[in-house]
MIMI-973783 format. One record per residue: residue in one letter; y, x, z of N, C-alpha, C in turn. Coordinates in pm, whole numbers, padded with zeros to 5 digits, always signed. Layout:
AYXZYXZYXZ...
***
This chain:
X-00118+00085+00000+00000+00000+00000+00124+00089+00000X+00229+00039-00060+00356+00110-00068+00467+00021-00015X+00559+00080+00058+00674+00003+00104+00783+00008-00002X+00848-00107-00021+00959-00120-00115+01078-00180-00042X+01196-00132-00079+01322-00185-00027+01375-00283-00131X+01396-00407-00090+01456-00510-00176+01600-00526-00128X+01696-00477-00206+01837-00481-00167+01908-00596-00234X+01979-00676-00155+02058-00787-00208+02191-00731-00259X+02216-00740-00387+02338-00687-00446+02442-00799-00448X+02546-00781-00369+02646-00885-00344+02778-00849-00409X+02840-00937-00486+02971-00908-00545+03077-00895-00436X+03161-00794-00445+03271-00776-00351+03363-00896-00358X+03403-00946-00242+03496-01059-00236+03430-01194-00258X+03298-01195-00276+03229-01323-00299+03234-01408-00173X+03255-01536-00193+03250-01629-00081+03151-01739-00115X+03099-01801-00014+03004-01909-00035+03036-02020+00064X+03038-02142+00016+03069-02256+00101+02960-02270+00206X+02996-02314+00327+02897-02325+00436+02775-02409+00400X+02794-02517+00326+02681-02602+00290+02584-02528+00198X+02640-02456+00101+02554-02379+00009+02486-02265+00083X+02559-02199+00172+02500-02091+00251+02383-02142+00332X+02395-02259+00390+02286-02319+00468+02163-02339+00380X+02182-02391+00259+02069-02413+00167+02005-02280+00128X+02088-02179+00098+02035-02047+00062+01955-01988+00177X+02009-01996+00299+01940-01939+00414+01808-02011+00441X+01803-02140+00419+01677-02214+00435+01573-02162+00336X+01615-02139+00211+01523-02086+00110+01478-01944+00146X+01571-01862+00191+01538-01724+00228+01440-01722+00346X+01463-01807+00444+01372-01812+00559+01234-01859+00517X+01227-01950+00420+01096-01996+00371+01023-01880+00302X+01095-01800+00225+01033-01684+00159+00991-01581+00264X+01073-01562+00365+01037-01469+00473+00908-01514+00541X+00896-01642+00571+00773-01693+00631+00654-01674+00537X+00676-01693+00406+00571-01672+00308+00527-01525+00304X+00626-01433+00309+00594-01290+00312+00516-01255+00439X+00559-01311+00552+00489-01284+00678+00345-01335+00673X+00326-01454+00620+00192-01511+00610+00103-01428+00517X+00164-01368+00414+00089-01285+00320+00066-01144+00375X+00130-01112+00488+00112-00981+00549+00188-00868+00481X+00294-00901+00403+00369-00797+00332+00506-00768+00394X+00555-00858+00477+00689-00844+00535+00687-00735+00641X+00784-00642+00634+00796-00536+00734+00922-00556+00817X+01037-00577+00750+01164-00582+00820+01269-00637+00725X+01368-00708+00779+01480-00757+00698+01605-00763+00784X+01719-00750+00719+01846-00755+00791+01959-00779+00693X+02056-00858+00737+02180-00872+00663+02278-00766+00710X+02375-00736+00628+02475-00635+00662+02614-00697+00659X+02702-00650+00745+02840-00695+00746+02910-00644+00620X+03023-00704+00590+03104-00665+00475+03136-00514+00481X+03139-00445+00368+03166-00302+00367+03298-00263+00432X+03394-00354+00438+03522-00320+00500+03507-00290+00649X+03394-00329+00709+03370-00301+00851+03303-00166+00873X+03273-00094+00766+03200+00033+00776+03287+00145+00832X+03221+00241+00894+03282+00367+00934+03202+00477+00866X+03271+00568+00799+03205+00677+00729+03215+00802+00817X+03101+00860+00849+03094+00981+00930+03054+01095+00838X+03133+01203+00839+03100+01319+00756+03117+01446+00837X+03060+01553+00787+03069+01682+00855+03097+01790+00752X+03193+01873+00784+03225+01986+00697+03270+02102+00784X+03209+02217+00762+03243+02337+00838+03236+02313+00988X+03136+02238+01034+03116+02214+01176+03204+02108+01238X+03292+02049+01161+03380+01944+01214+03333+01807+01164X+03309+01717+01258+03269+01580+01224+03394+01495+01219X+03408+01418+01111+03523+01330+01097+03476+01187+01076X+03560+01093+01117+03534+00951+01098+03645+00894+01010X+03606+00803+00922+03704+00736+00837+03665+00590+00823X+03765+00505+00809+03735+00365+00782+03665+00356+00648X+03566+00269+00639+03488+00254+00517+03548+00152+00425X+03484+00124+00319+03354+00177+00280+03366+00316+00217X+03251+00382+00200+03248+00515+00142+03298+00513-00001X+03253+00414-00078+03292+00405-00219+03355+00269-00246X+03448+00265-00336+03508+00140-00379+03425+00086-00496X+03358-00024-00471+03267-00079-00571+03295-00227-00592X+03248-00277-00705+03262-00421-00727+03142-00498-00671X+03038-00424-00629+02921-00485-00566+02879-00395-00450X+02806-00452-00356+02757-00375-00242+02624-00433-00194X+02553-00359-00112+02428-00407-00053+02466-00497+00064X+02435-00625+00050+02471-00722+00153+02360-00748+00252X+02242-00699+00223+02127-00716+00311+02006-00657+00243X+01897-00649+00316+01777-00592+00257+01653-00642+00327X+01541-00627+00258+01409-00658+00311+01318-00542+00275X+01235-00501+00369+01132-00400+00343+00999-00473+00339X+00923-00450+00232+00791-00511+00219+00688-00401+00195X+00563-00429+00222+00454-00335+00203+00352-00403+00113X+00349-00361-00013+00266-00428-00114+00188-00326-00195X+00097-00375-00277+00008-00288-00353+00080-00206-00459X+00181-00265-00525+00241-00193-00637+00376-00256-00675X+00440-00196-00775+00571-00242-00821+00566-00386-00872X+00456-00423-00937+00444-00560-00987+00452-00660-00871X+00384-00632-00762+00389-00722-00646+00529-00723-00585X+00592-00604-00578+00727-00596-00522+00827-00676-00606X+00817-00665-00739+00912-00738-00823+00885-00888-00822X+00761-00927-00798+00731-01071-00785+00802-01128-00662X+00796-01057-00549+00867-01102-00429+01017-01097-00451X+01065-00992-00515+01209-00981-00542+01257-01097-00629X+01175-01140-00723+01211-01254-00807+01230-01381-00724X+01145-01399-00625+01160-01516-00538+01290-01509-00459X+01323-01389-00409+01447-01372-00334+01568-01393-00425X+01561-01338-00546+01671-01355-00642+01693-01502-00674X+01585-01574-00693+01596-01717-00723+01657-01793-00606X+01618-01757-00484+01669-01827-00365+01816-01797-00339X+01857-01673-00363+01993-01631-00327+02092-01637-00441X+02043-01632-00563+02133-01624-00678+02191-01484-00696X+02136-01386-00623+02185-01248-00631+02085-01160-00706X+02135-01051-00761+02047-00949-00817+01980-00878-00700X+01854-00843-00717+01780-00773-00612+01731-00641-00669X+01776-00531-00609+01729-00399-00650+01599-00370-00577X+01498-00325-00650+01368-00291-00592+01350-00140-00601X+01325-00078-00484+01312+00067-00482+01199+00105-00387X+01103+00189-00436+00997+00234-00347+01053+00332-00243X+00991+00333-00127+01027+00432-00027+00933+00551-00043X+00984+00672-00025+00897+00789-00043+00798+00801+00071X+00682+00851+00038+00581+00878+00140+00627+00996+00224X+00607+00986+00354+00646+01094+00443+00525+01178+00484X+00432+01192+00390+00319+01281+00413+00204+01221+00490X+00185+01089+00477+00078+01024+00551-00057+01042+00495
***
């Protein structure tokens, strides 16, 4: 089995009406329960808007903090899910369900093996 990161790609400045957000979250929770029942769900989390980020960097032994985000983009990762599935085909099948539920593009990326 391989773990994959499913990243929700969110347009910067996007807003969603509370009623629509409720419907989307109900669909997402149903998919989460489906992933859990299938034994593929590892972890999921939403992220705050990039404007709330703090960027920590180090140069020549000095650590500095700056208000984020690190990069000015028209899209950002708004949340993610980690799944453990047999292959990329299985990962993209789950990502398709999430994309359909959220209306967002979902980036699928394998996590590297740490020598297991």
